[in-house]
C-alpha positions in Angstrom: 15.2 27.3 -1.6 17.4 25.8 0.4 15.9 27.7 3.5 12.9 26.9 2.1 13.8 23.2 2.8 15.7 24.0 6.6 12.3 25.4 7.4 10.1 22.5 6.7 12.1 19.5 7.2 12.7 21.9 11.2 8.9 22.5 11.6 8.1 18.7 11.0 10.9 17.7 13.4 9.2 20.3 15.9 5.4 19.4 14.8 5.8 15.8 16.1 6.8 16.6 19.8 4.1 19.1 20.1 1.8 16.4 18.8 3.2 13.7 22.0 2.2 17.0 24.5 -0.9 17.7 22.5 -2.3 14.1 23.3 -0.9 13.3 26.6 -2.0 16.4 28.2 -5.5 15.9 26.7 -5.2 11.7 28.1 -4.0 13.4 31.3 -7.1 14.8 31.4 -5.0 18.6 31.1 -7.4 21.4 29.1 -5.5 22.8 26.6 -6.0 26.5 25.7 -8.1 26.6 22.2 -5.3 28.8 20.8 -2.5 26.3 21.1 -4.9 24.1 19.9 -5.9 26.0 16.9 -2.0 27.1 16.2 -1.0 22.7 16.3 -4.2 22.0 14.1 -3.6 24.9 11.2 0.7 24.1 11.3 -0.1 21.1 10.0 -1.5 21.8 6.9 0.3 24.7 6.3 3.9 22.0 6.7 2.1 19.7 4.1 0.9 22.8 1.8 4.4 23.4 1.9 6.1 19.9 1.5 3.8 19.5 -1.1 5.4 23.4 -3.2 8.8 22.5 -2.4 8.2 18.8 -4.1 6.7 20.5 -7.1 9.0 23.0 -7.3 11.6 20.7 -7.2 9.8 17.8 -9.8 9.2 20.9 -12.5 13.5 21.2 -11.9 14.3 17.3 -12.8 11.9 18.2 -15.6 14.0 20.9 -16.7 17.1 18.8 -16.8 15.6 16.2 -19.1 13.9 13.6 -16.7 10.7 12.3 -17.6 7.8 12.5 -14.8 8.6 9.4 -13.1 12.4 9.6 -12.7 11.8 13.6 -12.1 9.4 12.4 -8.9 11.8 9.9 -7.8 14.6 12.4 -7.9 12.6 15.2 -6.6 11.1 13.1 -3.4 15.0 12.2 -2.7 15.5 15.8 -2.5 12.6 16.4 -0.4 12.2 13.9 1.5 15.4 12.3 4.0 16.5 9.0 2.9 15.8 7.5 6.8 12.1 8.6 6.2 11.3 7.7 3.2 13.1 3.8 4.3 10.4 4.1 6.9 7.7 5.4 5.1 8.2 2.0 2.8 8.4 -0.4 5.9 4.9 1.0 7.0 3.9 0.6 4.0 5.1 -3.1 3.9 4.0 -4.0 6.4 0.3 -2.4 6.4 0.1 -4.5 3.7 1.0 -7.5 5.4 -1.9 -6.4 8.2 -4.4 -6.3 5.9 -3.6 -9.3 3.8 -3.6 -11.2 7.6 -7.2 -9.2 8.5 -8.3 -10.1 5.4 -7.9 -13.7 5.6 -5.4 -14.1 2.6 -2.3 -15.6 2.0 1.2 -14.8 2.2 2.4 -11.9 -0.3 5.0 -14.3 -3.1 3.3 -17.6 -1.8 2.0 -20.2 -5.6 0.5 -23.3 -5.6 2.9 -25.7 -5.3 5.5 -24.1 -2.7 5.8 -24.7 0.8 4.8 -22.4 3.6 7.0 -22.3 6.6 5.6 -20.3 9.4 8.4 -18.7 11.9 5.6 -16.5 13.9 5.4 -19.3 16.4 8.9 -19.7 16.9 9.1 -15.7 17.9 6.5 -15.9 20.3 8.7 -16.4 23.5 10.6 -13.5 21.8 8.1 -11.2 22.2 
């Protein structure tokens, strides 16, 4: 199980630079051999399926140890996904919800009627 976990993590770590190189090659007009493109396109679902199997095995192990479904899933995620990746993913999800609220012209999340809304974004324009 430990070697499978290492293989999945190193596969994801190697796949990101490969994808970036392919995108830059396509943007630069370089012809990519069909074999290379197919190999990278095949590597993504294989890694995703392997990671899902690893997550399911960890979930089953935690369920056998007596945890309920939610706790077992959280523990399996903690075993499978590194903490930095979990934090970055949560941050991206929060940013996406903020962006969607802005695009759909909905109010800020958590502001109730009667609360004083103080915008801070105009003060940061000079920073960016």
